[in-house]
N, C-alpha and C positions, 0 to 999 in steps of 0.2 A: 570279608567278616568284620575284622579289626577296624577298617575303616568307619563303620557304621557308629563306633563308639568313640571316635575320635574327639568331637567337641568336649564331651562330658571327662574324657581322659585327660586332656588338655587342660582342661578346669581343675580336675583333681591334683595336676602336678602344679598349676600356677597356686594354689591354695598351699599346697605342701610348701612349696619355694617360698613364698611370704612369709609362711608361718616359721619356717627354720631361720630365716633371714632376721625376723624379729627376737626369736629365742636366742640366736647368737649375738646380737646386737645388745640384748640385755644381761647376757651372761658378760661380756667384755664389760661392759659399764658397771656390773656389780663387782667385778674384780677388780677395775682400776680405781672406782668410786669409794669401795666400802672394805674390800679385803685389804688391799695394798695400804690405805692410812690405818686401818686398826694393826696391821702388822707392825707399821713402823712406829704408832704411838706405844704400843706396847712394850716393844723392845726398847723404844727410848726410856720409857718410864723405868723399866727393870734395870736399865744400863745405869740411870740417874739414880737408883735407889727408891724411887717413889713407890714399888710395890716390891712383894717378895719374891726373890729369886724362883724361877719356874722350876718345878719338882717333878720330874716324870713319873715318880713313885706314887704322888696324888693322882694320876689318872689311871694308875693300873687297877686292875678289877683286883679286891683284897679276898684271900681264902678266907673260909670259913672260920680257920682257928685264929687268923689275923684280925677280926672284925671287934670291936667292943661291945660287950654285952652278951655275948653269945656261950652259951655253956654246950660243950659237947658231951653227949651222953654216952655214946660210944662211937669209936673212930672205925672200927673193923669187926664187921658181924662175922660171927663163925661161919666156916664152909668153904668151899671151892668154887667161886663162880657168883655170879650176880645174885645169887638167892640164898638165905640163911635156912638151913636145914638142920636137922636134930642129930639123928645117931648113925645113919648108913653110910659107909663111905665108899 
């Protein structure tokens, strides 16, 4: 039964193999020709004082109270739970 589909099955695996082959070489090429030079140049520029030292706090997502120009109207609504309710407990 499966031998009937063998030529098409073989063709699909050949296409898959060549596609993965090209993707793999593209990844290797991009890593060694783009990523490594960027790492080295950025690191050397920081080392020799051409750029500001890296501050991981700049990448951290700021909480709403830490952002400039943000005014908090209320910080904790009344009630127990994720809803604000009026009177009953």
